[in-house]
C-alpha positions in Angstrom: 83.0 -1.2 77.3 80.1 -3.6 79.0 76.7 -3.2 78.3 74.6 -1.2 80.5 71.8 -3.0 82.5 68.0 -1.9 81.9 65.2 -1.7 84.5 61.8 -0.5 84.0 62.4 3.3 83.5 66.2 3.3 84.1 69.4 2.3 82.2 72.4 1.7 85.0 75.7 0.6 85.3 76.5 1.0 89.2 79.8 -0.4 90.5 81.4 -0.5 93.7 84.5 -1.9 95.2 83.9 -3.1 98.8 86.7 -3.9 101.3 86.2 -5.2 104.7 88.9 -6.5 107.2 89.1 -8.7 110.1 89.7 -7.1 113.6 93.5 -6.2 114.1 94.1 -7.9 110.8 94.2 -11.7 112.1 95.0 -14.0 109.3 91.5 -16.1 110.2 90.0 -16.2 106.5 92.2 -19.4 105.7 91.4 -22.6 104.5 87.5 -23.6 105.2 86.5 -20.4 106.7 87.9 -18.4 103.5 85.8 -20.9 101.1 82.8 -20.6 103.4 82.8 -16.7 103.3 83.7 -17.0 99.6 80.5 -19.1 99.2 78.1 -17.1 101.4 79.0 -13.9 99.6 78.1 -15.6 96.5 75.1 -16.8 97.7 74.0 -13.3 99.1 75.0 -11.6 95.9 72.8 -14.1 93.8 69.7 -13.5 95.9 69.8 -10.0 95.6 70.5 -9.8 92.0 74.1 -8.4 92.5 77.1 -9.2 90.0 80.3 -9.9 91.2 82.7 -8.4 88.7 85.8 -9.5 90.3 86.7 -10.1 94.2 89.5 -11.5 96.3 89.2 -13.3 99.8 92.5 -13.1 101.3 93.9 -14.0 104.9 92.7 -11.0 106.6 90.4 -8.9 104.0 87.5 -9.4 101.6 86.9 -7.3 98.5 84.6 -7.6 96.2 84.1 -5.3 93.0 80.2 -5.6 92.5 77.9 -4.2 90.2 74.2 -3.7 91.6 70.8 -2.6 90.6 69.4 1.0 91.5 66.9 -0.4 93.9 69.6 -1.2 96.6 72.0 1.4 98.1 75.6 0.5 99.1 74.8 0.6 102.9 72.0 -2.0 102.3 74.2 -4.2 100.4 77.1 -4.0 103.0 74.9 -4.9 105.9 73.2 -8.0 104.2 76.9 -9.1 103.1 78.3 -8.6 106.4 75.4 -9.5 108.4 74.8 -12.8 106.8 78.7 -13.7 106.9 78.8 -12.7 110.7 75.8 -14.7 111.9 
C-alpha cells in the first residue's frame, strides 16, 4: 500500500484513470506526434503537482493513471491536459 499524501489539513490519496481517444480512432499518435503528446502530458502534470502512476500513449488513444491533489478537480485536470495538447 502506498503512503498517503499530506496537505495542510488533509490526508489524501486521490487517483483517477483518464482516457481520451482520437476522432474516429484515427491512428495519428505515432512516432514524433506520440512522443510530443507524452512530453506535453508530463510537463502539464509536473506543473500542476500531479503524479503519473502509469500511462500509455497508443496510436489512437492516451490513458494516464494519475494521483492528484484535492485542490484540483478532475474536470480541471482534463481541461488543462487536453487544452495544452490541442493548442
